[in-house]
N, C-alpha and C positions, 0 to 999 in steps of 0.2 A: 381752267380746263383747257387742255391743249389737244390738238389732233396731230398725231404723228403721220408723216407721209411714208407709206410703205414702198420699198424698192421693188423693181421688176414687175410693175403693174402691167397686166395683160391688156389687150385691146378690149376684151369683154368687160374687164373690171374698170376700164377707163371711162365708163359712162359718167355723166355728171353726178357728183356725190349725192345730191338730193333726189336724183331719179330713182336710185335703188330703194330707199325707204318709201318713197311716194308710190312706186309700183307695188311693193309688198303690202303696204297698208291698204291701198285701194283694192287689191286682189282679194284679201281676206275680208275686209269690211263690207265690200259690195256684195260678196257672195252671202255673208251672214245676213245682210239686210234683206236679200231676196228670200232666203230660206225662212226667215222669221215670219214673213207674211204680213198681212194688213193689221194684225193685232199683236201686242206683246205676249209672249208666252210665260208660263209659270204663274205663281201667285204672289210672290214677294213684292212685286212692283206696286201693288195696291197699297201696301203699307207705306212705301216711300211717298206716294201721292197724298195719303191721309196725313202723315206726319208733316209734310210740307205745307199743306193747307193750315194745319194747326199752328205751325211756327209763324206763318204769315197772318194769323189772326182770323182766318176765314171760318174755322171750325173751333169748337171747344174740344177739350180732351175727350178721346174716345172711351168707351166703356172698358174698364180694366187696365188702362195704361195712359201714359202721358206722352206728349210730343217730344219730350226731352230724353227719352230712353235710348235714342239712337244718335250717333254723330250727325251733325246737321247739314253737311255739304250736299249730299245727294237729295235728301228731302227738300232742301231749299231750291235746288235746281228743278226738281219735279214740281214744286209749288209755283215757281215762276213760269215754268213751261205750261202749267195747267191754265193759267190766265192769258197766255199768249198764243200757243199753238195747240193746246189740249193735252190732257194727261196721258192719253194712250200714245200719241205720237212722241211725247217727251220720253216715255219709258222706252220706246223702240230706239230713239236716237241715243239716249244715254247708255243703253245696253250695248249697242254696237260701238259707241264711242269708248266704252271701257276697254274693249279689245284693242282698238286703234291706239289709245293712250298707252296701254301696256307695251305695244310693239314700238311706239316712238320712244318710250322710256328705255327699253332695252337697246335700241339703236343708239341713242344718245350716250348711254353708259358705255357701250362697247367702243364706239368711235371716239367719244370725248375723253374717256378716262383710261382707255387701253390702247388707243391708236390702231384699232382693228379696221381693216379696209371696208368700205361701205357694203360691198357685195356679201362679205362674210357676216357682217352685222345684220344685214337684211335676212339672210338665210336663217340665222339663229332666231331673229325676232318673229319670222313667219312661222317657224316650226313651234316655238313656244306659244305664240299668240293663238294659233289654230289648234293647240292641244286640248284634249277633252277636259282636263281640270278647269281651264279657264272658260272654254265655250259653254260648258254645262252650267256655269254661274250665270251666263247671259240667258241661257234657255229657261232656267227656273226663276229668273228675276233677281237673283242675288248679285247683280253686277256691282254694287258698292264694294264688294270684296276685290274685284278686279282693279278698281281705282286704288284701293289700299295697297295691293301688291305692286302696282305701277309706281306709285309715289314712294313706296318702301324701297323698291329697287334703286331708284335714284338716290334716296336718302342714304342707303348703305354704301353705295359706291362713292358718293361724295364725302361721306364721313370717313371712310377708309383712306381716301386721298387726303383729307384734312389731317388725319392722324399721322399720315406718312410725311406730308410736306409742310404742315402748318399753314397752308395757303388760306388766306381769308376768304377768297372767292369760293373755294370748296366748302369751307365751313358754313358760309351763307346758304349755298345750294342745299347742303344737308339739313340745315335748320328749317328752311322753308318747306322742303319736301316732307320732312318729318311732321311738321304742323299739318300739312295736307293729309298725311296718313291718319293723324289723330282725328281729323274732321271727316274722314271717309268711312273708316270701319274700326270698331273698338278692338276686335280680336286681332286683326292684322297689325294694329298699332302695338299691342302688347308683344306680338311675335317679332315685330321689327325691333322693339326695344331689346328683346332677348338676343337677337342677332347682333345688335350694336354692342351689347355687353360682351358677346363672344369676341368682338374685335379687340377688346382690351386684354384678352387672355390667350389670344392665338400664340403659337410658337414665335418667339422673338418679337414680343410686342414693342412698339415704339415707346420710348420714355415719355411720360406725361400723357399717354393715350387716354387714360380715364378722365383726366381733367378736360381734355378737348371734347370727349363724348358727353360729359355732363353739361358743358356749355351748349352743345348742340341739342341736347334733350330737354333742357329746362323750358323753353318756350312752348314746345309741344305738350309738355305736362300741364302747363297752365291752360292751354287750349282744350285739353281733354278733361280737365277737372269737372266742369259742369255735367258732362255725360257720365263720368265715373260716379259722381254723387247721386245722380238720378238712378243709375243702374243699381247702386248699393241700396238706396232708400226703398226701392220698389221690389227688392228681393230677387234680383236677376240670377237665374240659374241656367247657364247655356245648355241648349239641347245638343250636347256633343254625342255624335253617333246614335241619334235617336232611332235609327233603323236597325241597330245592333249588328252591324256588319263585322265580319271577321277581317283580320289584316289582309288576307288573300283577296277577299271580295272588295275591300276598300281600295286596294292597289290595282285590282283587275278591272272588271267591267264597270264598276261604279267609280273607279278612279281614273286610270289612264285610258280605259276603253279599248276596243279592238284595234283602233288605229295606233295605239301606243306602241304596239310591237314594231311598227314601221319607223319609230323614233330611235330604235336601238343603235343605228349608225351614229346619230347625233349624240346619243348618250355616251357611246364609246369615245367619240372625239372629245366630249366634255371631260370624261374621266381621264383621258390621256392628258388633257391640259392641266387638270388638277394634280395629277400624279407628277407631272414634270415640274410643278411648282410655278411661281409667278415669273412670267417673262419680263424683261426689263421694261419699265414703264407701265406694267399691267398689274402690279401688286394689289392695287385698290380693288379692281374687278375680281381678281383671283380670291381675295379675302371675302368679299361680299358674296360671290358665288358659292364658295365653300360653306359660309355661315348659313346661307339660305337653304342650301341642299341638305346640310346636316340637320338643321332645325326642322325642316319639313318632314324628312324621313323619320326622325325621332318622334315627332308629334303624331304622325300617322301610326307608327308602330305602337305608341303608348295608348292611343285612344281609338284607333280604327276609323277615324273621321276622314273621309276622302277629300273634304274641302281643303285640307292642309297641303295636299299635293301640289297646289298652285305655287307654293314656295319652292318645291322641288323643280318644277318647270322653269321658274325664274332663275334659280341657281344653275340648273343644267344648261339653260340657254346662254347664260354668261360664259360658262365653261366651254360650250360648243363654239361660240364666237371666237374666244381666245385660241381654242384648239385649231380652228380653221385658219386663223392667222398664222399660227405656227407652221401648219402644213404648207400654206401658200408661200411662206418666206423660205422654207427649206427645200421645197419641191417645185414642180411646175405650177405657177399660179393659174394659168388657163385651165389646166387639167383639174386642179383642185376645185376651181369655180364650177366647171361643167359637171363634175361628179356631184358636188353639193346641190346644184340646181336640179339634177335628175332625181336625187334622193328626196328632195323637198317635194317635187311633183308627185312622186310615188306615195309619199305620206299624205299630201293634200287630197289625193283621190279617195283614200279611205276616210280621212277626217271629214270630207264633205258629206259622204254617205252617213256617217255617224251623227254629224250635226243635224242633218235633215231628220233622221229618226228621233233624235232627242227633242227637237222642236215639236214634232208631231206628237210625241208621247206626253209632253208637258203643255199642250195647247188647252187652255181653259177659257179664255175670253174669245167670244165670237159675236156675231150679230145678235143672237138670242140673248147672250149675256148682257150686252150693252142695252138692249131693249128692256130687260128686267131692271137694270140700274136706272134707266131713264124713268120707268114707271114708279119706282120707289122714290126717286127725287120729286116727281110731280105729286105723288101721294103725300109727301112731307110728314111722315109719322112723328108724333111727339114722343111716343114710347120707344122701347127697344125693338129691334128687328132681329129675330133669331134665324140664322141661316144654317142649314144642315151641312155637315161635312160630306165629302165624297165617299165612295164605297171603300176607299183605302184609309179613311180617317184624316185626309188632308183638308186644311181650311180653305176651301175654294171661295169663301166669302170675302177674302181680303180685298179683292178688286171691287166687289160691291160696296165695301166700306169706303174705298177711295173714290169711286165714281158717283155714289148716290147721295152723299152728304147726310145720310141718316146715321143714327147710332146703332151700328151693326155689331152684333155679337156672333162670332164665328164658331161653329162646331168644329171640333178637331180632336185627334188623339192628344191627351194632355202632355205626353212625352215630347211632342213636337213644339211645345210652347215654352217660353223662357220666363214668364212672370206668373206669380200666384193668382193675380186678379184675372188674367185671361184664361188660366187653367180652370178656375172656378166657373167662369162663364161658359167655357167649352163643355164642362161637365153638365151644366144645367141645360144647354142646348141639346146635348146627347140624350138627356133624360126625356125631354119633350119628344124628340124624334126616335124614341125607342121602338123598334119593330114590334108590331102587334098592339101598340097602344091605341085605343079608340079615340075618336075625335073629342068627345066630351071631356075625357080625362086629360088629354093633351092640352085642350084649351084652358081648362081650369089651372093646370100646372103653369102654363105660360102666363096666364093672367096674374098669378101670384108673384111672378118675377117682373111684372111691369112691362110685359111684351105686348106690342100692338100688331105686329105682323110675323107670320111664320112663313119662311121661304125655303124651298128645296129644289134641287134639280130632280126632274122626274126619274131619271135613271138611278139616282142614289137612294130613293125612298119609294119603293113600289106601293107602300101603304097609302100614298096620297090619293089613290083611286078610292079607297074606303072612306077617307076623310071627305072627299068630294061628294060622296053620297049624303053625308051629314051636313056639310056646309059648302055652299057654292064658292068656288075659288074666286078671289078678288082679282086675280090676274093669272093668265096662263099663256104660254107660247110653246114653241116646239121643244124647249128644254126645261123651262122653269114653271113652277106653279107657286102661288102665294095665297095664304089664307089670312083673313082678318080675325083678330081675337076680340070678341065682344067685351065691352067694359063691364065691370061688376055692377050688379043691380042693387 
């Protein structure tokens, strides 16, 4: 991996090479850390904590699923963090770290594989890293996806360089990065493989490209095999576009968000770079960026799933970095740098407001939530704990499962779940918490399923007031209420 020295570097761009990415990462990561607040947002992080404890042997398999249904890297980090600094803090750190890692990966790819000057690489990394498709993954707890995109970006650029030059170092970087994709996220691993396959069939492919790519991909396939077997054996059916978004909605507010419109100048620069074709020494990045952008757009168009737009952001970011380098080489570097920084500041102002709104919208865990989890842990129920879904059908119980050490079954819309076992349990939970069901019938039904505790947020189930007239709550705070299910006589 070599770094080309760009000519005619301006005084502004002559800052130390590491200062640019350090400032960019610190700017975005520190602001996201503040906006996130004292607790992680979203619901997915509870699963990674639960799976991590399972993998470390602290818990047995949860009801309806096994610890091996998910690539192990993030769950293991969450499990280790749980016994050292606490699960909640681990989730906050890993969420912000996923954005920082993506920005570092883009900077390394642009500077190391394309000779882009540091300021241009930092501008591209900041705009892509702060974009809504990636930040929204942090907000809802799906940050393993950002790890997958970051490692996949490096894997694709290094693989393209290995195909182009046959350099052993590039092949090793691609192999290692692809293994980490396989250990981070199953879907992004498969999408990265598709993008790798595209490198073998691009216009004017290098002779022997397929052989090189097979050598790169084999170790990751072995690393992914246990997860693949577990997913297949447990009937995995991915909840693609579970909210039934149209393509316009997926790309619009649910995809790039309102701040996405301010990325249009960066997108124009990226398209300019892709249209002009690979600059000397930048073919690897050009190929990787084109493959990721095309795959992300096609996948979003085919499914309406906004999560796939992270690939578009990664590919467009690579194109933007190469395009800025083109402009700086042929025009005034100082002017190009100044304009790029002003455009980035304009985008960040909108992205900051949007991130704050998304954090607040997806805030589930708070002091009352932790208090309820602590009570369940102290209560140590031997039977199942049924936890009601929220008013929109989302499984807010996942963090209770991660924090409480109890056998928690989460109520949810079945379409949001990926496994038959968890869908069956969610349906049973929903039957118990059916609006209008009297306490004696709810208790009898819960008892037949081996349930010891029924838990709900008060705002999600107004009928808890009627239940409390029949059975005194075993626990209640500002947000939660819990009822004990009497054993059969």
